[in-house]
Each structure stands twice: as structure tokens, then as C-alpha cells.
C-alpha positions in Angstrom: 0.6 20.7 150.2 0.0 23.2 153.0 -3.7 23.5 154.0 -5.3 26.4 155.8 -7.6 24.7 158.2 -9.4 27.6 160.0 -10.4 31.2 159.5 -8.1 32.5 162.2 -5.1 31.2 160.3 -6.4 32.6 157.0 -7.1 36.1 158.5 -3.6 36.2 159.9 -2.1 35.5 156.4 -4.3 37.8 154.3 -2.4 40.7 152.8 0.9 39.3 154.2 -0.4 40.0 157.7 -1.2 43.6 157.1 -5.0 43.0 157.2 -4.7 41.5 160.7 -2.6 44.5 161.9 -5.0 47.1 160.4 -8.0 45.2 161.9 -6.3 45.1 165.3 -5.5 48.9 165.2 -9.1 49.7 164.1 -10.6 47.6 166.9 -8.3 49.1 169.5 -9.1 52.7 168.4 -12.8 52.1 168.6 -12.6 50.5 172.0 -10.4 53.3 173.3 -12.9 55.9 172.1 -15.8 54.0 173.7 -13.9 53.7 176.9 -13.2 57.5 176.9 -16.9 58.2 176.4 -17.9 55.7 179.1 -15.5 57.3 181.6 -17.0 60.7 181.0 -20.6 59.4 181.6 -20.4 56.0 183.4 -24.2 55.4 183.5 -24.5 55.5 179.7 -23.9 52.6 177.4 -21.9 53.5 174.3 -21.9 51.2 171.3 -19.6 51.0 168.3 -19.2 48.7 165.3 -16.1 47.3 163.5 -16.7 45.2 160.3 -14.6 43.1 158.0 -15.8 42.2 154.6 -14.2 39.4 152.5 -15.0 39.3 148.8 -14.3 35.9 147.2 -13.9 35.2 143.5 -13.3 31.6 142.3 -12.1 30.8 138.8 -10.6 27.5 137.7 -10.1 26.2 141.2 -8.3 29.4 142.4 -9.8 31.8 144.9 -9.0 35.6 145.0 -9.8 37.1 148.4 -10.2 40.9 148.7 -10.7 42.3 152.2 -12.3 45.6 153.2 -12.5 47.3 156.6 -15.2 49.9 156.3 -14.9 53.0 158.5 -16.0 52.1 162.1 -19.3 53.3 163.5 -19.1 55.3 166.7 -22.0 56.6 168.7 -23.4 60.0 168.0 -21.8 62.3 170.6 -24.2 64.3 172.9 -24.0 68.0 172.4 -24.5 70.7 175.1 -27.6 72.8 175.1 -27.7 76.6 175.4 -30.6 78.5 177.0 -31.7 82.0 176.0 -34.9 84.0 176.2 -37.0 85.1 173.2 -37.9 88.7 173.4 -39.7 91.2 171.1 -39.3 90.6 167.4 -38.1 87.0 167.9 -34.7 88.2 169.1 -32.6 86.2 171.7 -31.5 87.6 175.0 -29.0 86.3 177.5 -31.0 88.1 180.3 -34.4 87.3 181.6 -36.7 90.1 180.2 -38.6 90.6 183.5 -35.5 90.8 185.8 -33.0 93.5 186.4 -29.3 92.8 185.9 -27.8 92.1 189.3 -24.3 92.5 188.0 -24.1 95.4 185.7 -21.1 95.8 183.5 -17.8 97.3 184.6 -17.9 100.8 186.0 -15.3 103.6 185.4 -12.8 104.1 188.1 -12.3 107.6 189.5 -8.6 108.0 189.1 -8.5 111.4 190.8 -9.6 110.0 194.1 -6.9 108.5 196.4 -8.4 105.6 198.4 -5.8 105.9 201.2 -6.7 109.5 202.1 -10.5 109.5 201.5 -12.7 108.2 204.3 
């Protein structure tokens, strides 16, 4: 009779080893994402969560084990903010309403003028 003496051995055998492989891949993907986020903003702590649920059903001395790996939890990603000015009628403007535009839009080029001959 072959006995399974610890959880590590059991987890490695469940689903013919496929569960162990999937759990490893899930854990690696979450850690990689957390590392990427941490590299972008090193002073912020990012947290994630990987879970494994084992459902056990025993009947007449036999146990059925069903495993589930729920979708991992990742931190909510920060979003960039956008700034505008509110003007009359609740409309939004990209320009400060009390300042003049220092860089007006493109101007037409006078194609009749030769820059090399005019001084």
C-alpha cells in the first residue's frame, strides 16, 4: 500500500500533475505583473492574491478531490488624471479662460514671397 504522507506530495499528484503546473504558471504570472508594476513605481507596494481551493467528498472510505484555482487578484491600476477648465455653460476648455494663447495655431505661408531675395 502506497501512502501519501504530506500535502506537497498530494498537490504534485492531483490531476496527474496538471494542477501543480497550472498553479505554478498562475503564481509566476501574478508575480511577474507585480514586479512590472513595482519597477514602474518603486516606492509603492503592490499586492496580489493566488488561491487554491480543494473540495473533498468522502463516501465509503474513498475521497474525491476537486481542485479549483480562482482567477488571481491583482491591484487596481492607477489611472492618469486630466486637467481642464470649466467655462460658461459647464463646458470644458483646454485653455485657461483668463489667459491669451501664447502659441496660436498654424499660420498660412505666403508662397509668393521668396525668402532668399526678400530682406
